[in-house]
C-alpha positions as a printed NumPy array, in Angstrom:
array([[141.46 , -56.041,  35.943],
       [139.336, -53.356,  37.597],
       [141.951, -52.792,  40.299],
       [144.744, -52.56 ,  37.733],
       [142.814, -49.959,  35.73 ],
       [142.054, -47.952,  38.894],
       [145.708, -48.052,  39.961],
       [146.96 , -46.921,  36.55 ],
       [144.383, -44.123,  36.465],
       [145.348, -42.926,  39.962],
       [149.095, -43.03 ,  39.221],
       [148.595, -41.206,  35.92 ],
       [146.648, -38.466,  37.647],
       [149.272, -37.992,  40.354],
       [152.142, -38.1  ,  37.842],
       [150.548, -35.414,  35.659],
       [150.854, -32.742,  38.384],
       [154.187, -30.947,  38.618],
       [155.708, -27.714,  39.899],
       [155.942, -26.347,  36.361],
       [152.172, -26.335,  36.015],
       [151.813, -24.55 ,  39.332],
       [154.3  , -21.871,  38.203],
       [152.371, -21.13 ,  35.002],
       [154.523, -23.426,  32.858],
       [157.814, -21.646,  33.607],
       [159.212, -24.052,  36.197],
       [160.265, -23.642,  39.812],
       [161.825, -20.265,  40.602],
       [160.169, -18.57 ,  37.614],
       [156.823, -16.901,  36.951],
       [154.882, -15.401,  34.048],
       [155.492, -11.717,  33.365],
       [152.992,  -9.11 ,  32.193],
       [153.512, -10.025,  28.525],
       [153.485, -13.806,  29.029],
       [157.235, -14.407,  29.16 ],
       [158.995, -16.316,  31.936],
       [160.803, -14.146,  34.493],
       [162.891, -15.243,  37.493],
       [161.561, -14.77 ,  41.004],
       [163.741, -12.061,  42.515],
       [162.838, -11.666,  46.167],
       [160.297, -12.741,  48.71 ],
       [157.347, -10.375,  49.063],
       [155.569, -10.46 ,  52.416],
       [152.056,  -9.035,  52.412],
       [150.865,  -7.946,  55.866],
       [147.418,  -9.121,  56.908],
       [144.671,  -6.634,  56.221],
       [142.495,  -5.538,  59.122],
       [138.891,  -5.514,  58.039],
       [136.587,  -3.238,  60.004],
       [133.031,  -4.405,  60.538],
       [130.619,  -2.872,  58.053],
       [128.681,   0.188,  59.14 ],
       [124.944,  -0.297,  58.79 ],
       [122.77 ,   2.805,  58.662],
       [119.072,   2.158,  59.142],
       [116.624,   4.985,  58.708],
       [113.864,   5.096,  61.289],
       [110.795,   3.339,  60.012],
       [112.803,   1.04 ,  57.768],
       [114.226,  -1.331,  60.361],
       [110.989,  -2.493,  61.969],
       [109.154,  -5.659,  60.933],
       [105.977,  -5.434,  58.868],
       [102.964,  -4.239,  60.829],
       [105.051,  -1.986,  63.094],
       [106.458,   1.544,  62.895],
       [109.331,   3.364,  64.612],
       [107.913,   5.635,  67.32 ],
       [109.269,   6.867,  70.643],
       [112.585,   5.081,  70.198],
       [111.36 ,   1.549,  69.382],
       [109.17 ,  -0.464,  67.037],
       [105.504,  -0.251,  67.901],
       [102.345,  -1.723,  66.387],
       [100.15 ,   0.531,  64.251]])
């Protein structure tokens, strides 16, 4: 009985997914418009990958040294 219940639960979960839910309820080949209505997909839009530059970190002298040290003569030195 446990196996039958588990099988029915698994099949019900798989059967509940469909393409219409993935398309916002409009069905395959359609999508939701700005006012909630269904509109047909017209063409394929290809978005080029975005190149992300590494972030620039600006550290003021005296702020990048660990506690108990200060920035002097080009490096962190003890008090």
